[in-house]
N, C-alpha and C positions, 0 to 999 in steps of 0.2 A: 504494500500500500504506500510505503514511503516513496518508492520509485515513481508511482503514479502522481503523487503530489509534486515531486521534482519536475517530472516531464510536463505536467499541466502548467506549472508556474513558468517554466522556461518557454513553453508555447505562448503563454500570455505575454511575456516580456518581448519575445521575438516578434509577435504580431503587432504589439504596441510600437516597437521600433520601426517595423516595416511600414506601418500606417503613417507614422510621423515622417519618415523618409519620403514615402509616396506623395503625401499631400504637400510637403515642402519643396520637393524637387520636380515632381511630375505635374502633368496636366490631366486631372481626373476626367473631365468631359471629353477632351480631344483624344487622349489615349484610350479611354474606355470605348469611344465610338469606333476606333480602329480595331480594338480587340473583339468587340461584339460583331464586327463585320466579317470576322474570320470564323470558319467552322470550329476550330479548336478553342477559340475564345468562347463560343456559344456552348460547346460541350463542357468546358470547364465551369462555366457559370451554372449550368444545370446540375452538374456533379456536386458542386459545393452547396447549392441550395437543397439538394436531396439530403445531404449530411445535416444541414441546418434544421430541416423539418424533422429528421429522426431525433436529433438532440432536443428539439423543442417538445416533441411528444414525451420524451423522457422527463423533461423539466415539468411539464403539466402533470404527468403521472406522479412525480415525486413530491411536488409542492401541495400542501393542504390549502394554502391561501391563494385563491384565484388571482387576486390583484398582484401578488408577488410573482406568480407564474407568468402572468401577462407581461409584466415589466421585463422579466428575464427573456421571454420569447422575443419581445420587441428589440431588446439589446442584442440578442443573437442575430436576428434578421437584419439589423442595421449595421452592427459592428463586427459581425461574423465570428470567425474562429477565436479571436481574442476573447470575446465574451464566453464562448463555449469553454475555452481553457480556464477562464476565471471561475465559471460555475463548477466545473469539474474539480478544480483545486479546492474550492470552498466545500464541496460535497465530501471530498476525501478528508479534509480537515475536520469537518463536523461529525464524521462517521466513527471516529475513535477506533479505527481498525476493524470495524464490523462491516463486512461486505453487504449483508442484507440491508443495513441502514444506509450504506452508500447508494445502493440501487433503488431502494424503496422509501427511504427516510422514515416517515411515521406510518406508512401503509402496511407494515408487517405485523 
């Protein structure tokens, strides 16, 4: 479980750094238009949003508070893998080494 916490936290930091880099150096609308004009750009976007939807279903399953679940879902859909990694890190941290609690929180 410790390795999961480490990997998810590194993923969060890596994505945070990449987003800062992309927004400060790149041209979001111009480069995004080029990427979405290419088949592999479209495939990559569909691929990543399938992952987001799967993570969002897990978040909704795991959270008892619907408002909290909606906020997390919106964060994942807007900020992507950075928020997925942060949610996973928090879930690892709050589970105290219990895999059932990690996957299902209070639903067990």
